[in-house]
FITOR-547509 format. One record per residue (C-alpha): x, y, z; residue in three letters. Coordinates in Angstrom, 2 decimals, always signed. Each point is the difference from the previous one (the first is absolute). Layout:
{{X, Y, Z}, ala}
...
END
This chain:
{{+189.90, +117.29, -111.01}, met}
{{+1.18, +3.02, -1.99}, ser}
{{-2.06, +1.07, -3.00}, glu}
{{+3.26, -0.10, -1.94}, ala}
{{+0.08, -3.82, +0.07}, ile}
{{-2.10, -1.48, -2.76}, glu}
{{-0.18, -3.69, +0.93}, thr}
{{-0.03, -2.06, +3.22}, pro}
{{+3.37, -0.75, +1.53}, leu}
{{+1.66, -3.36, -0.66}, pro}
{{+0.29, -2.41, +2.92}, ala}
{{+3.77, +0.59, +0.11}, ser}
{{+2.91, +1.46, -1.98}, met}
{{+2.85, -1.98, -1.55}, arg}
{{+3.47, +0.83, -1.33}, asn}
{{-0.22, +1.23, -3.59}, his}
{{+3.66, -0.66, -0.74}, trp}
{{+0.02, -3.78, -0.41}, trp}
{{+1.80, -1.11, -3.16}, trp}
{{-2.53, -0.77, -2.72}, arg}
{{+0.78, -2.63, -2.66}, pro}
{{+2.97, +1.00, -2.14}, gly}
{{+1.03, +2.89, +2.20}, trp}
{{+3.31, +0.17, +1.85}, arg}
{{+2.35, +2.71, +1.18}, glu}
{{+1.67, +1.78, -2.89}, gly}
{{-2.50, -1.15, -2.64}, arg}
{{-1.78, +2.75, -1.94}, his}
{{-3.39, +0.04, -1.72}, phe}
{{-1.68, +1.90, -2.83}, tyr}
{{-3.53, +1.37, +0.39}, ala}
{{-2.25, +2.68, -1.44}, cys}
{{-1.58, +1.98, +2.84}, his}
{{-1.38, +3.48, +0.63}, leu}
{{+2.45, +2.07, +2.03}, thr}
{{-1.07, +3.14, +1.83}, leu}
{{+2.84, +2.34, -0.88}, asp}
{{-2.51, +2.18, -1.91}, asp}
{{-2.88, -0.31, +2.51}, gln}
{{+0.71, +2.53, +2.82}, pro}
{{-3.56, -0.02, +1.39}, gln}
{{-0.01, -3.76, +0.39}, leu}
{{+3.44, +0.07, +1.60}, arg}
{{-1.31, +2.59, +2.47}, glu}
{{-2.95, -2.24, +0.88}, leu}
{{+2.36, -2.91, +0.60}, val}
{{+2.20, +2.19, +2.19}, ala}
{{-3.01, +1.06, +2.08}, asp}
{{-0.96, -3.61, +0.66}, tyr}
{{+3.60, -1.07, +0.60}, gln}
{{+0.36, +2.67, +2.69}, gln}
{{-2.39, -1.97, +2.21}, ala}
{{+2.20, -3.10, -0.34}, leu}
{{+3.41, +1.65, +0.39}, thr}
{{+2.11, -1.80, +2.58}, gly}
{{-2.37, -2.95, +0.29}, met}
{{+1.93, -3.28, +0.41}, pro}
{{-0.61, -2.58, -2.69}, gly}
{{-0.82, +2.42, -2.85}, ile}
{{+2.36, +0.97, -2.82}, asp}
{{-1.39, +3.27, -1.36}, leu}
{{+0.70, +0.55, -3.69}, ile}
{{+2.10, +3.09, -0.82}, pro}
{{-1.49, +2.34, -2.65}, pro}
{{+2.48, -1.05, -2.69}, arg}
{{-1.10, -3.66, +0.20}, trp}
{{-3.76, +0.53, +0.04}, leu}
{{-1.76, -1.78, -2.85}, his}
{{-3.19, -1.64, -1.17}, leu}
{{+0.78, -3.61, -0.84}, thr}
{{-1.14, -0.99, -3.49}, met}
{{+1.93, -2.52, -2.10}, gln}
{{+2.91, -2.22, +0.98}, gly}
{{+2.15, -1.06, -2.95}, ile}
{{+2.88, -2.25, +1.04}, gly}
{{+3.42, -0.30, +1.60}, phe}
{{+2.73, +2.00, -1.68}, thr}
{{+2.29, -3.02, -0.37}, asp}
{{-2.65, -1.68, -2.18}, glu}
{{-0.70, +2.92, -2.36}, ile}
{{+2.54, +1.12, -2.59}, gly}
{{+0.87, +3.51, -1.16}, ala}
{{-1.86, -0.40, -3.30}, ala}
{{-3.09, -1.25, +1.83}, glu}
{{+0.14, +3.00, +2.32}, leu}
{{+0.04, +2.38, -2.98}, val}
{{-2.93, -1.89, -1.51}, ala}
{{-1.89, +0.21, +3.28}, leu}
{{+0.46, +3.77, +0.07}, asp}
{{-1.28, +0.26, -3.56}, gln}
{{-2.98, -2.31, +0.55}, ala}
{{-1.05, +1.75, +3.21}, leu}
{{+0.27, +3.39, -1.69}, thr}
{{-2.15, -1.18, -2.89}, ala}
{{-2.68, -1.62, +2.19}, glu}
{{-0.22, +2.76, +2.61}, leu}
{{-0.21, +2.63, -2.72}, gly}
{{-3.39, -1.34, -1.09}, thr}
{{-1.95, +0.80, +3.19}, ile}
{{-0.89, +3.18, +1.85}, asp}
{{+1.83, +0.89, +3.23}, pro}
{{-2.13, -1.43, +2.85}, pro}
{{-1.31, +2.11, +2.88}, thr}
{{-0.64, -1.62, +3.40}, val}
{{-0.55, +1.08, +3.58}, glu}
{{+1.83, -0.98, +3.19}, phe}
{{-1.42, +0.50, +3.48}, arg}
{{-0.34, -2.94, +2.36}, tyr}
{{+2.65, -2.23, +1.56}, leu}
{{-0.13, -3.77, -0.11}, thr}
{{+1.90, -1.97, +2.64}, val}
{{+1.16, -3.25, -1.59}, asp}
{{+1.91, -2.73, +1.87}, pro}
{{+3.22, +1.09, -1.75}, glu}
{{-0.54, +3.65, -0.95}, ala}
{{-1.99, +3.18, +0.52}, ile}
{{-1.22, +1.52, -3.23}, tyr}
{{-2.33, +2.38, -1.83}, leu}
{{-2.31, -1.59, -2.55}, lys}
{{-0.58, +1.72, -3.34}, ala}
{{-3.68, +0.67, -0.69}, his}
{{-1.50, -1.06, -2.25}, pro}
{{+2.30, -2.95, -0.72}, ala}
{{-1.80, -0.52, -3.28}, glu}
{{+1.53, +3.21, -1.37}, thr}
{{+3.53, -1.43, +0.23}, leu}
{{-0.90, -3.43, -1.36}, tyr}
{{+0.49, +0.90, -3.72}, pro}
{{+3.48, +1.32, +0.81}, leu}
{{+0.85, -3.20, +1.87}, arg}
{{-1.27, -2.09, -2.94}, ser}
{{+2.05, +1.99, -2.49}, lys}
{{+3.14, -0.54, +2.07}, met}
{{-0.61, -3.74, +0.15}, his}
{{-0.61, -0.16, -3.76}, ala}
{{+3.22, +1.89, -0.71}, ala}
{{+2.16, -2.25, +2.17}, val}
{{-1.63, -3.15, -1.37}, ser}
{{+0.58, +1.12, -3.58}, ser}
{{+3.74, +0.35, +0.61}, val}
{{+0.81, -2.90, +2.32}, leu}
{{-2.56, -2.53, -1.22}, gly}
{{-2.04, -2.48, +2.05}, pro}
{{+2.89, -2.33, +0.78}, glu}
{{+2.13, +2.69, +1.65}, gln}
{{-2.83, +2.18, +1.31}, phe}
{{-2.47, -2.36, +1.65}, thr}
{{-2.06, +2.49, +2.00}, glu}
{{-3.70, -0.26, -0.96}, pro}
{{-1.91, +3.01, -1.24}, ala}
{{-1.22, +2.20, +2.87}, pro}
{{-3.35, -0.89, +1.52}, asp}
{{-2.34, +2.98, -0.01}, arg}
{{-1.88, -1.31, +3.07}, ala}
{{+3.10, -0.30, +2.22}, thr}
{{+2.01, +2.97, -1.28}, phe}
{{+0.88, +2.16, +3.02}, leu}
{{+2.15, +3.02, -0.92}, pro}
{{+1.50, +1.71, +3.04}, his}
{{+2.83, +2.13, +1.33}, val}
{{+1.68, -1.45, +3.08}, ser}
{{+1.12, +2.46, +2.67}, ile}
{{+1.80, -2.55, +2.20}, gly}
{{+0.90, -3.68, +0.31}, tyr}
{{-0.01, -2.13, +3.14}, thr}
{{+3.35, -1.48, +0.98}, asn}
{{-1.04, -2.43, +2.72}, arg}
{{-2.87, -2.18, +1.17}, asp}
{{-2.12, +2.01, +2.43}, asp}
{{-3.47, +1.12, +0.99}, glu}
{{-1.96, +2.41, -2.17}, ala}
{{-1.69, +1.99, +2.79}, glu}
{{+2.93, +2.40, +0.66}, pro}
{{-0.17, +1.09, -3.63}, ile}
{{-3.70, +0.74, +0.33}, ala}
{{+0.66, +2.00, +3.16}, ala}
{{+2.70, +2.05, -1.74}, ala}
{{-2.35, +0.82, -2.86}, leu}
{{-3.01, +0.70, +2.19}, asp}
{{+0.28, +3.79, -0.05}, ser}
{{+0.39, +0.32, -3.78}, leu}
{{-2.54, +1.80, -2.09}, thr}
{{-0.28, -0.75, -3.69}, thr}
{{+0.24, +2.20, -3.03}, arg}
{{-0.30, -1.16, -3.61}, pro}
{{+2.75, +0.52, -2.53}, val}
{{-0.72, -0.42, -3.71}, lys}
{{+2.90, -0.65, -2.36}, val}
{{+0.51, -0.61, -3.71}, thr}
{{+2.82, -2.32, -1.04}, phe}
{{+1.63, +1.24, -3.20}, thr}
{{+2.93, -2.40, +0.07}, lys}
{{+1.12, -3.38, +1.24}, ala}
{{+3.58, -1.03, +0.72}, asp}
{{+2.02, -2.97, -1.14}, leu}
{{+2.00, -0.76, +3.14}, leu}
{{+2.92, -2.14, +1.04}, glu}
{{-0.18, -0.53, +3.74}, phe}
{{+1.16, -2.12, +2.92}, his}
{{-1.20, -0.60, +3.56}, arg}
{{+3.31, -0.56, +1.81}, asp}
{{-0.53, +2.69, +2.65}, arg}
{{-3.56, -0.72, +1.10}, arg}
{{-1.39, +2.33, -2.66}, met}
{{-0.74, -0.14, -3.73}, tyr}
{{+2.70, +2.27, -1.44}, glu}
{{+0.54, +0.54, -3.71}, trp}
{{+3.40, +0.52, -1.56}, thr}
{{-1.31, +1.15, -3.37}, ser}
{{-3.28, +1.39, -1.32}, thr}
{{-1.23, +0.67, -3.53}, thr}
{{-3.19, +2.09, -0.33}, pro}
{{-2.71, -1.39, -2.28}, ile}
{{-2.59, +2.62, -1.12}, pro}
{{-3.66, -0.92, +0.38}, ile}
{{-2.25, +1.17, -2.81}, gly}
{{+2.93, +1.56, -1.81}, gly}
{{+0.41, +2.51, +2.86}, ser}
{{+3.45, +1.29, +0.83}, ser}
{{-0.79, -0.31, +3.72}, gly}
END
C-alpha cells in the first residue's frame, strides 16, 4: 500500500450521496467551514493527489472552488430568518476574534467508505475554533432550535475531502491508483472561516454565498 495512505482500507465503498435527514433537492443549508480560497499550497497538494484518481469510475473529485474543511453545521435556510443570520455573523465574528489563527499540517490520505480525505494534524489545534463556532451558533439559535451537542474533543476529526464516492464498490482499485504516490507535508494557517449557504443538488457541496469571518481579528 502507498505511503500516502494513512489508515487501512475499508472493506468496501458506498455511495456518499444518499439523502440525509432533512435534505432534499433544492433545499439549502447554512454552515461555518474553512474554505481554501486563500490556501494555494494546500490546493496544490489536493491537486497532486487528485491526479492519481482522475478518470476513476465511482469517484467525484472536488473542484478547487468547493474544497473546504468541514467545521460547524448551522441549519436549513428555510428555518433561519434574516435577523438570525445577521446575529449569527456577529456572534461568529465575536467568538472567532478571541482566539489565535490555528496552524495545522496535511500530508496523508485516508480512504473512508464514502470519501477520500486529508486529516488535519494535530486535530487538537482546531478544536478551540470548532468549540467557538458551536458556542456562537448556540447563543443565537438557542437549545430548542439548535440541538447539536457540543463537539467531543475525543472524536473530533477535522479533514479536507478530495473526493466523494458515488456508488457502492470495492476499495482496492482506489488503493491501486494511489500506490505510486509519494507524500509531502503542507502546513497552513487559517486566518478566516466562512459563513456559507450551500446545497448538494449536483453531487457536490456548492455554496451560493459566503461571508468571511476573521479568526483572531485577522483580515485574512
